[in-house]
C-alpha positions as YAML, in Angstrom:
chain: A
units: angstrom
residues:
- id: 1
  name: MET
  ca: [-0.39, -0.10, -0.03]
- id: 2
  name: PRO
  ca: [1.07, 3.57, -0.65]
- id: 3
  name: ILE
  ca: [1.75, 6.27, 2.03]
- id: 4
  name: LEU
  ca: [-1.24, 8.12, 2.13]
- id: 5
  name: CYS
  ca: [-1.98, 12.17, 3.02]
- id: 6
  name: ARG
  ca: [-4.79, 12.82, 4.24]
- id: 7
  name: VAL
  ca: [-6.37, 16.65, 3.68]
- id: 8
  name: THR
  ca: [-9.29, 16.95, 6.22]
- id: 9
  name: ARG
  ca: [-11.80, 20.12, 6.44]
- id: 10
  name: GLY
  ca: [-12.66, 19.61, 10.41]
- id: 11
  name: ASP
  ca: [-12.93, 15.49, 10.94]
- id: 12
  name: LEU
  ca: [-13.64, 15.00, 7.32]
- id: 13
  name: THR
  ca: [-11.24, 13.61, 4.81]
- id: 14
  name: GLU
  ca: [-11.44, 16.30, 1.57]
- id: 15
  name: SER
  ca: [-8.76, 15.23, -0.80]
- id: 16
  name: ILE
  ca: [-6.11, 12.57, -0.12]
- id: 17
  name: HIS
  ca: [-2.41, 12.52, -1.68]
- id: 18
  name: VAL
  ca: [-1.16, 9.28, -3.01]
- id: 19
  name: VAL
  ca: [3.05, 8.71, -2.20]
- id: 20
  name: PHE
  ca: [5.20, 6.24, -3.70]
- id: 21
  name: ALA
  ca: [8.33, 5.42, -1.87]
- id: 22
  name: VAL
  ca: [11.66, 3.19, -2.16]
- id: 23
  name: ALA
  ca: [14.20, 2.15, 0.69]
- id: 24
  name: VAL
  ca: [17.72, 0.70, -0.37]
- id: 25
  name: ASP
  ca: [20.57, 0.30, 2.48]
- id: 26
  name: GLU
  ca: [24.37, -0.10, 1.48]
- id: 27
  name: THR
  ca: [23.69, -3.90, 0.39]
- id: 28
  name: ARG
  ca: [21.97, -2.51, -2.67]
- id: 29
  name: HIS
  ca: [18.95, -4.46, -1.56]
- id: 30
  name: VAL
  ca: [15.49, -2.57, -1.32]
- id: 31
  name: PHE
  ca: [14.57, -2.99, 2.37]
- id: 32
  name: TYR
  ca: [11.28, -1.09, 2.23]
- id: 33
  name: THR
  ca: [8.73, -0.16, -0.52]
- id: 34
  name: THR
  ca: [5.07, 0.72, -0.26]
- id: 35
  name: GLY
  ca: [3.24, 1.86, -3.67]
- id: 36
  name: ASP
  ca: [5.37, 1.13, -7.74]
- id: 37
  name: PRO
  ca: [9.17, 0.79, -6.82]
- id: 38
  name: PHE
  ca: [9.35, 0.70, -10.78]
- id: 39
  name: TYR
  ca: [6.99, 3.70, -10.91]
- id: 40
  name: LEU
  ca: [8.92, 5.81, -13.99]
- id: 41
  name: THR
  ca: [9.01, 9.53, -12.52]
- id: 42
  name: CYS
  ca: [11.67, 12.48, -13.41]
- id: 43
  name: ILE
  ca: [14.23, 13.21, -11.10]
- id: 44
  name: ARG
  ca: [13.97, 16.66, -11.57]
- id: 45
  name: SER
  ca: [16.14, 19.41, -9.55]
- id: 46
  name: SER
  ca: [16.67, 15.98, -7.08]
- id: 47
  name: LEU
  ca: [19.55, 15.22, -10.42]
- id: 48
  name: LYS
  ca: [21.38, 17.99, -8.91]
- id: 49
  name: PRO
  ca: [23.75, 16.64, -6.53]
- id: 50
  name: PHE
  ca: [25.06, 14.36, -9.40]
- id: 51
  name: GLN
  ca: [25.33, 16.54, -11.79]
- id: 52
  name: ALA
  ca: [27.59, 18.86, -9.55]
- id: 53
  name: ALA
  ca: [29.78, 15.78, -8.99]
- id: 54
  name: ALA
  ca: [30.18, 15.53, -12.37]
- id: 55
  name: ALA
  ca: [31.46, 18.98, -12.51]
- id: 56
  name: VAL
  ca: [33.66, 17.71, -9.29]
- id: 57
  name: LYS
  ca: [34.98, 14.78, -11.15]
- id: 58
  name: ALA
  ca: [35.75, 16.41, -14.19]
- id: 59
  name: GLY
  ca: [38.03, 19.11, -12.31]
- id: 60
  name: ALA
  ca: [35.62, 21.82, -13.29]
- id: 61
  name: VAL
  ca: [35.07, 22.85, -9.91]
- id: 62
  name: ASP
  ca: [38.89, 22.92, -8.49]
- id: 63
  name: ALA
  ca: [39.56, 25.45, -11.67]
- id: 64
  name: ALA
  ca: [37.46, 27.44, -10.94]
- id: 65
  name: LYS
  ca: [38.73, 27.32, -7.26]
- id: 66
  name: PHE
  ca: [34.86, 27.01, -6.24]
- id: 67
  name: SER
  ca: [34.70, 27.34, -2.23]
- id: 68
  name: ASP
  ca: [32.70, 24.73, -0.51]
- id: 69
  name: GLN
  ca: [30.01, 27.36, -0.09]
- id: 70
  name: GLU
  ca: [29.34, 27.92, -3.90]
- id: 71
  name: LEU
  ca: [29.59, 23.85, -3.97]
- id: 72
  name: ALA
  ca: [26.53, 23.41, -2.64]
- id: 73
  name: LEU
  ca: [24.44, 26.66, -4.38]
- id: 74
  name: MET
  ca: [25.46, 24.27, -7.24]
- id: 75
  name: CYS
  ca: [23.16, 21.67, -5.52]
- id: 76
  name: ALA
  ca: [20.41, 23.60, -4.69]
- id: 77
  name: SER
  ca: [17.00, 24.73, -5.78]
- id: 78
  name: HIS
  ca: [17.12, 28.12, -3.62]
- id: 79
  name: MET
  ca: [14.53, 30.68, -2.54]
- id: 80
  name: GLY
  ca: [16.48, 33.50, -4.24]
- id: 81
  name: GLU
  ca: [17.61, 35.81, -1.05]
- id: 82
  name: ASP
  ca: [20.77, 37.69, -1.22]
- id: 83
  name: ILE
  ca: [22.90, 34.81, 0.34]
- id: 84
  name: HIS
  ca: [21.93, 33.15, -2.86]
- id: 85
  name: VAL
  ca: [22.39, 35.39, -5.72]
- id: 86
  name: LYS
  ca: [25.51, 36.92, -4.25]
- id: 87
  name: THR
  ca: [26.43, 33.16, -3.77]
- id: 88
  name: ALA
  ca: [26.02, 32.81, -8.01]
- id: 89
  name: ARG
  ca: [27.65, 36.02, -8.90]
- id: 90
  name: SER
  ca: [30.89, 35.43, -6.76]
- id: 91
  name: MET
  ca: [30.44, 32.39, -8.93]
- id: 92
  name: LEU
  ca: [30.38, 34.01, -12.27]
- id: 93
  name: ASP
  ca: [33.01, 36.10, -11.27]
- id: 94
  name: LYS
  ca: [35.17, 33.64, -10.85]
- id: 95
  name: LEU
  ca: [34.67, 32.79, -14.31]
- id: 96
  name: GLY
  ca: [34.91, 35.91, -15.65]
- id: 97
  name: LEU
  ca: [31.28, 35.84, -17.00]
- id: 98
  name: SER
  ca: [27.68, 37.48, -16.39]
- id: 99
  name: GLY
  ca: [24.66, 36.88, -15.86]
- id: 100
  name: ALA
  ca: [23.96, 37.04, -19.26]
- id: 101
  name: ASP
  ca: [25.99, 34.13, -19.89]
- id: 102
  name: LEU
  ca: [22.93, 31.50, -17.96]
- id: 103
  name: GLU
  ca: [20.44, 29.78, -19.59]
- id: 104
  name: CYS
  ca: [18.03, 29.11, -16.81]
- id: 105
  name: GLY
  ca: [15.80, 31.74, -17.31]
- id: 106
  name: SER
  ca: [14.50, 34.12, -14.51]
- id: 107
  name: HIS
  ca: [11.81, 34.02, -12.25]
- id: 108
  name: PHE
  ca: [11.29, 36.39, -8.95]
- id: 109
  name: PRO
  ca: [12.60, 35.01, -5.57]
- id: 110
  name: LEU
  ca: [10.57, 32.06, -4.60]
- id: 111
  name: ASP
  ca: [11.15, 33.84, -0.89]
- id: 112
  name: LYS
  ca: [8.56, 35.76, -0.40]
- id: 113
  name: ILE
  ca: [9.42, 38.93, 1.56]
- id: 114
  name: THR
  ca: [12.83, 39.04, -0.97]
- id: 115
  name: GLN
  ca: [10.54, 38.83, -3.61]
- id: 116
  name: ARG
  ca: [8.24, 41.69, -2.39]
- id: 117
  name: LYS
  ca: [10.67, 43.97, -1.35]
- id: 118
  name: MET
  ca: [12.07, 43.48, -5.24]
- id: 119
  name: ILE
  ca: [8.43, 44.34, -6.94]
- id: 120
  name: LYS
  ca: [8.60, 47.67, -4.31]
- id: 121
  name: ASP
  ca: [11.69, 48.52, -5.33]
- id: 122
  name: GLY
  ca: [10.76, 48.08, -9.07]
- id: 123
  name: LYS
  ca: [13.14, 45.92, -9.68]
- id: 124
  name: ASN
  ca: [12.61, 43.09, -12.25]
- id: 125
  name: ALA
  ca: [13.59, 39.21, -12.16]
- id: 126
  name: GLU
  ca: [17.10, 38.54, -13.15]
- id: 127
  name: PRO
  ca: [18.63, 34.96, -13.92]
- id: 128
  name: PHE
  ca: [20.95, 34.89, -10.55]
- id: 129
  name: HIS
  ca: [17.08, 35.00, -8.69]
- id: 130
  name: ASN
  ca: [16.41, 31.51, -10.95]
- id: 131
  name: ASN
  ca: [15.96, 28.67, -8.27]
- id: 132
  name: CYS
  ca: [18.44, 26.81, -10.73]
- id: 133
  name: SER
  ca: [21.23, 29.39, -11.03]
- id: 134
  name: GLY
  ca: [24.09, 27.47, -8.87]
- id: 135
  name: LYS
  ca: [23.18, 24.30, -10.88]
- id: 136
  name: HIS
  ca: [23.46, 26.65, -14.28]
- id: 137
  name: VAL
  ca: [26.67, 28.30, -12.96]
- id: 138
  name: GLY
  ca: [28.17, 25.00, -12.25]
- id: 139
  name: MET
  ca: [27.22, 23.81, -15.83]
- id: 140
  name: LEU
  ca: [28.96, 26.82, -16.83]
- id: 141
  name: ALA
  ca: [32.59, 26.11, -15.17]
- id: 142
  name: LEU
  ca: [32.09, 22.50, -16.68]
- id: 143
  name: ALA
  ca: [31.59, 23.95, -19.98]
- id: 144
  name: LYS
  ca: [34.55, 26.29, -19.91]
- id: 145
  name: HIS
  ca: [37.11, 23.76, -18.35]
- id: 146
  name: LEU
  ca: [35.82, 21.13, -21.40]
- id: 147
  name: GLY
  ca: [37.08, 24.36, -23.15]
- id: 148
  name: GLN
  ca: [34.24, 23.47, -25.67]
- id: 149
  name: GLY
  ca: [32.47, 26.49, -25.92]
- id: 150
  name: ILE
  ca: [29.71, 28.10, -22.93]
- id: 151
  name: LYS
  ca: [26.99, 28.68, -25.82]
- id: 152
  name: GLY
  ca: [24.48, 26.24, -26.23]
- id: 153
  name: TYR
  ca: [25.83, 24.30, -22.43]
- id: 154
  name: ILE
  ca: [21.73, 23.48, -21.98]
- id: 155
  name: GLN
  ca: [21.48, 21.41, -25.53]
- id: 156
  name: LYS
  ca: [21.87, 17.30, -24.60]
- id: 157
  name: GLU
  ca: [24.23, 17.00, -27.76]
- id: 158
  name: HIS
  ca: [26.79, 19.67, -25.50]
- id: 159
  name: PRO
  ca: [29.63, 17.97, -24.05]
- id: 160
  name: VAL
  ca: [29.20, 19.71, -20.30]
- id: 161
  name: GLN
  ca: [25.72, 17.34, -20.32]
- id: 162
  name: LYS
  ca: [27.56, 14.59, -22.10]
- id: 163
  name: GLU
  ca: [29.93, 14.71, -19.17]
- id: 164
  name: ILE
  ca: [26.87, 14.62, -16.18]
- id: 165
  name: PHE
  ca: [24.69, 11.48, -18.35]
- id: 166
  name: ASN
  ca: [28.14, 9.92, -18.65]
- id: 167
  name: LEU
  ca: [28.15, 10.01, -14.42]
- id: 168
  name: VAL
  ca: [24.84, 9.18, -14.18]
- id: 169
  name: ASN
  ca: [25.20, 6.36, -16.64]
- id: 170
  name: GLU
  ca: [27.74, 5.14, -14.62]
- id: 171
  name: LEU
  ca: [26.27, 5.03, -11.28]
- id: 172
  name: THR
  ca: [23.19, 3.89, -12.52]
- id: 173
  name: GLY
  ca: [24.05, 1.76, -14.43]
- id: 174
  name: ALA
  ca: [21.93, 2.24, -16.98]
- id: 175
  name: GLU
  ca: [21.69, 3.16, -20.85]
- id: 176
  name: ASN
  ca: [20.07, 5.13, -22.96]
- id: 177
  name: ILE
  ca: [18.01, 7.10, -20.20]
- id: 178
  name: PRO
  ca: [15.00, 8.77, -20.86]
- id: 179
  name: THR
  ca: [15.26, 12.54, -21.14]
- id: 180
  name: GLU
  ca: [13.04, 15.30, -21.70]
- id: 181
  name: THR
  ca: [13.52, 19.28, -20.88]
- id: 182
  name: ASP
  ca: [13.50, 20.84, -16.99]
- id: 183
  name: GLY
  ca: [11.77, 23.90, -16.21]
- id: 184
  name: CYS
  ca: [15.44, 25.94, -15.82]
- id: 185
  name: SER
  ca: [15.85, 24.17, -19.99]
- id: 186
  name: ALA
  ca: [18.64, 21.59, -19.05]
- id: 187
  name: PRO
  ca: [17.67, 18.15, -20.01]
- id: 188
  name: THR
  ca: [15.94, 16.40, -16.83]
- id: 189
  name: PRO
  ca: [16.05, 12.56, -16.98]
- id: 190
  name: PHE
  ca: [13.27, 9.98, -15.83]
- id: 191
  name: MET
  ca: [14.16, 7.09, -13.89]
- id: 192
  name: SER
  ca: [12.45, 4.72, -11.84]
- id: 193
  name: LEU
  ca: [12.27, 5.33, -8.15]
- id: 194
  name: GLU
  ca: [14.17, 2.36, -7.05]
- id: 195
  name: THR
  ca: [17.18, 3.60, -9.45]
- id: 196
  name: ILE
  ca: [16.64, 7.37, -8.03]
- id: 197
  name: ALA
  ca: [17.16, 5.64, -3.91]
- id: 198
  name: ARG
  ca: [20.17, 4.27, -5.49]
- id: 199
  name: LEU
  ca: [21.89, 6.99, -6.37]
- id: 200
  name: PHE
  ca: [21.05, 8.93, -3.12]
- id: 201
  name: GLN
  ca: [22.63, 5.69, -1.43]
- id: 202
  name: LYS
  ca: [25.67, 6.38, -2.97]
- id: 203
  name: LEU
  ca: [25.75, 9.96, -2.57]
- id: 204
  name: ALA
  ca: [25.48, 8.61, 1.64]
- id: 205
  name: ALA
  ca: [27.83, 6.00, 1.27]
- id: 206
  name: GLY
  ca: [30.50, 8.43, -0.89]
- id: 207
  name: GLU
  ca: [31.69, 5.66, -2.82]
- id: 208
  name: THR
  ca: [33.59, 8.50, -4.96]
- id: 209
  name: PRO
  ca: [35.62, 11.55, -4.20]
- id: 210
  name: GLU
  ca: [33.38, 13.55, -6.06]
- id: 211
  name: LEU
  ca: [30.28, 12.06, -4.43]
- id: 212
  name: SER
  ca: [32.19, 12.57, -0.78]
- id: 213
  name: ARG
  ca: [32.52, 16.43, -1.34]
- id: 214
  name: VAL
  ca: [29.47, 17.20, -2.49]
- id: 215
  name: PHE
  ca: [27.69, 15.08, 0.47]
- id: 216
  name: ASP
  ca: [29.90, 17.01, 2.68]
- id: 217
  name: ALA
  ca: [29.82, 20.48, 1.02]
- id: 218
  name: MET
  ca: [25.58, 19.99, 1.56]
- id: 219
  name: CYS
  ca: [26.02, 18.98, 5.12]
- id: 220
  name: SER
  ca: [28.28, 22.15, 5.73]
- id: 221
  name: HIS
  ca: [26.19, 24.72, 3.93]
- id: 222
  name: PRO
  ca: [22.01, 23.84, 4.46]
- id: 223
  name: HIS
  ca: [21.04, 27.76, 3.87]
- id: 224
  name: LEU
  ca: [22.86, 27.54, 0.07]
- id: 225
  name: VAL
  ca: [20.94, 24.52, -0.35]
- id: 226
  name: GLY
  ca: [17.63, 25.64, 0.13]
- id: 227
  name: GLY
  ca: [17.14, 28.85, 2.22]
- id: 228
  name: THR
  ca: [14.73, 30.36, 5.12]
- id: 229
  name: ASN
  ca: [12.50, 27.87, 6.22]
- id: 230
  name: HIS
  ca: [13.12, 25.59, 3.47]
- id: 231
  name: PHE
  ca: [12.19, 21.53, 4.34]
- id: 232
  name: ASP
  ca: [15.72, 20.39, 2.49]
- id: 233
  name: SER
  ca: [17.91, 22.99, 4.85]
- id: 234
  name: LEU
  ca: [16.43, 22.60, 7.70]
- id: 235
  name: PHE
  ca: [16.65, 18.58, 7.59]
- id: 236
  name: ILE
  ca: [20.32, 19.21, 6.60]
- id: 237
  name: GLU
  ca: [20.94, 21.13, 9.82]
- id: 238
  name: ALA
  ca: [19.10, 19.00, 11.76]
- id: 239
  name: LEU
  ca: [20.99, 15.76, 10.90]
- id: 240
  name: ALA
  ca: [24.05, 17.61, 11.21]
- id: 241
  name: GLY
  ca: [26.58, 15.70, 9.02]
- id: 242
  name: ARG
  ca: [24.50, 12.43, 8.50]
- id: 243
  name: GLY
  ca: [22.59, 13.26, 5.97]
- id: 244
  name: ILE
  ca: [20.89, 15.26, 3.38]
- id: 245
  name: THR
  ca: [17.92, 15.57, 1.28]
- id: 246
  name: LYS
  ca: [17.33, 17.03, -2.42]
- id: 247
  name: VAL
  ca: [14.08, 18.19, -3.78]
- id: 248
  name: GLY
  ca: [12.58, 17.84, -7.17]
- id: 249
  name: GLY
  ca: [9.36, 19.55, -9.11]
- id: 250
  name: GLU
  ca: [6.49, 17.62, -9.22]
- id: 251
  name: SER
  ca: [7.02, 16.78, -5.55]
- id: 252
  name: VAL
  ca: [9.93, 13.92, -5.77]
- id: 253
  name: ARG
  ca: [12.55, 13.71, -2.93]
- id: 254
  name: GLY
  ca: [15.48, 11.88, -2.47]
- id: 255
  name: VAL
  ca: [17.06, 11.50, 0.71]
- id: 256
  name: ALA
  ca: [20.82, 10.29, 1.57]
- id: 257
  name: LEU
  ca: [21.70, 8.93, 5.32]
- id: 258
  name: LYS
  ca: [24.56, 7.33, 6.80]
- id: 259
  name: LYS
  ca: [23.96, 4.82, 9.40]
- id: 260
  name: PRO
  ca: [25.82, 4.94, 12.96]
- id: 261
  name: ASN
  ca: [26.92, 1.39, 12.04]
- id: 262
  name: GLY
  ca: [28.93, 2.75, 9.09]
- id: 263
  name: GLY
  ca: [25.69, 1.99, 7.02]
- id: 264
  name: SER
  ca: [24.12, 4.17, 4.16]
- id: 265
  name: ILE
  ca: [20.61, 4.75, 2.92]
- id: 266
  name: GLY
  ca: [18.95, 6.24, 0.14]
- id: 267
  name: ILE
  ca: [15.11, 6.99, 0.03]
- id: 268
  name: ALA
  ca: [12.82, 7.86, -3.15]
- id: 269
  name: LEU
  ca: [9.73, 9.61, -2.52]
- id: 270
  name: LYS
  ca: [7.45, 10.67, -5.50]
- id: 271
  name: ILE
  ca: [3.77, 12.40, -4.60]
- id: 272
  name: LEU
  ca: [1.95, 11.20, -7.85]
- id: 273
  name: ASP
  ca: [-0.14, 13.92, -7.74]
- id: 274
  name: GLY
  ca: [2.47, 16.26, -8.48]
- id: 275
  name: ASN
  ca: [1.58, 18.72, -4.76]
- id: 276
  name: PHE
  ca: [4.36, 20.10, -3.07]
- id: 277
  name: ARG
  ca: [2.19, 20.63, 0.38]
- id: 278
  name: ALA
  ca: [2.23, 17.04, 1.70]
- id: 279
  name: LEU
  ca: [6.08, 15.91, 0.97]
- id: 280
  name: PRO
  ca: [8.03, 17.06, 3.91]
- id: 281
  name: LEU
  ca: [5.34, 15.21, 5.64]
- id: 282
  name: ALA
  ca: [5.54, 12.03, 3.77]
- id: 283
  name: THR
  ca: [9.20, 11.78, 3.89]
- id: 284
  name: MET
  ca: [8.88, 12.89, 8.01]
- id: 285
  name: LYS
  ca: [6.57, 9.58, 8.05]
- id: 286
  name: LEU
  ca: [8.38, 7.17, 6.07]
- id: 287
  name: LEU
  ca: [11.73, 8.13, 8.14]
- id: 288
  name: GLU
  ca: [9.87, 7.97, 11.39]
- id: 289
  name: HIS
  ca: [8.24, 4.47, 10.52]
- id: 290
  name: LEU
  ca: [11.21, 3.21, 9.12]
- id: 291
  name: GLU
  ca: [12.73, 4.35, 12.34]
- id: 292
  name: LEU
  ca: [15.58, 6.51, 10.88]
- id: 293
  name: LEU
  ca: [16.20, 8.97, 12.55]
- id: 294
  name: THR
  ca: [16.77, 10.08, 16.38]
- id: 295
  name: ASP
  ca: [14.56, 11.51, 19.26]
- id: 296
  name: ALA
  ca: [16.33, 14.49, 18.70]
- id: 297
  name: GLU
  ca: [16.62, 14.82, 14.96]
- id: 298
  name: LEU
  ca: [12.79, 13.93, 15.40]
- id: 299
  name: GLN
  ca: [12.46, 16.82, 17.80]
- id: 300
  name: LYS
  ca: [13.93, 19.25, 15.74]
- id: 301
  name: LEU
  ca: [11.89, 18.58, 12.78]
- id: 302
  name: TYR
  ca: [8.64, 17.87, 14.66]
- id: 303
  name: LYS
  ca: [6.52, 20.81, 12.97]
- id: 304
  name: PHE
  ca: [6.90, 18.58, 9.81]
- id: 305
  name: ARG
  ca: [4.90, 15.75, 11.31]
- id: 306
  name: THR
  ca: [1.51, 17.18, 10.74]
- id: 307
  name: LYS
  ca: [0.58, 20.47, 8.83]
- id: 308
  name: ILE
  ca: [-2.17, 22.63, 10.30]
- id: 309
  name: LEU
  ca: [-4.60, 24.57, 7.77]
- id: 310
  name: LYS
  ca: [-6.38, 28.02, 8.07]
- id: 311
  name: ASN
  ca: [-8.52, 30.02, 6.50]
- id: 312
  name: HIS
  ca: [-8.26, 33.59, 5.46]
- id: 313
  name: ASN
  ca: [-9.29, 34.94, 9.21]
- id: 314
  name: GLN
  ca: [-6.48, 32.27, 10.45]
- id: 315
  name: LEU
  ca: [-8.92, 29.78, 11.82]
- id: 316
  name: LYS
  ca: [-8.03, 26.61, 12.26]
- id: 317
  name: ILE
  ca: [-9.95, 24.43, 9.47]
- id: 318
  name: GLY
  ca: [-8.69, 21.32, 9.34]
- id: 319
  name: ARG
  ca: [-5.02, 19.67, 8.73]
- id: 320
  name: ILE
  ca: [-2.42, 17.21, 6.71]
- id: 321
  name: GLU
  ca: [-1.38, 14.17, 8.14]
- id: 322
  name: ALA
  ca: [0.31, 11.08, 6.24]
- id: 323
  name: ILE
  ca: [-0.24, 7.50, 7.19]
- id: 324
  name: VAL
  ca: [1.69, 4.42, 6.50]
- id: 325
  name: GLU
  ca: [-0.71, 2.06, 6.06]
- id: 326
  name: THR
  ca: [0.52, -1.36, 7.14]
...
């Protein structure tokens, strides 16, 4: 049975979000699955740690003299806060490039406070504010390092994307992975949930120097991975070096955990209808059900165990709760 996220109005059920999930341990075996482990979905931004790892492996991150903070931003779906924009600009300065070289497109910051201030001040959105700008600066660094031109680095046949997909193929053992176009215009692959879980298990295990470096950068700089009140950032901060999570569009998520005994776990979740509102709750319910978090970690993330719904008069009118049916 899948995980169910029940949305109530009062005490009555109004909607239900269905969640599939897979968990893999260091033996490479699936030790837990709910729903269909072979469900094919788009990994979207959950691929970012591995896209960043490709740049690390190729030597592009060191060639650009990127810091660990900047490497963390390469893995981010950030909120467009000042620290995120400042870091992206710093990275481009190191490359001798500008915002005009980013091919991710522009949107206003996802952080509402920053967004409203920009609108009030009459400022326009720039590519730096795009939640994928860190990833794209990383791709520009890889393009420059490969020396085959930076224009069109988002195209599937560009050497940058070939380098990324060579690593993805190597990590997954898969070939001819189907791809489509992401919101930021870069190629994004479709994979089974089991494959995504295996990727994140390898990230937690630190099987290669590039994966270890990405994992450590994300753990060391959680705010750069997401931002204020962002679940990814709060989760990484709460686990204090023991785990990371990375969300992707249409409500997909990967989780990488180091076990106290030295083992590692990878988890993939997908809310089938693509709605984000229940994803943190589903993640927490699954981790609690599998007893993968300590009491202290659970306490730090307590607010994500149930979501209270309020109307425009701030009256409590319902809740969202996740249920693992056994």
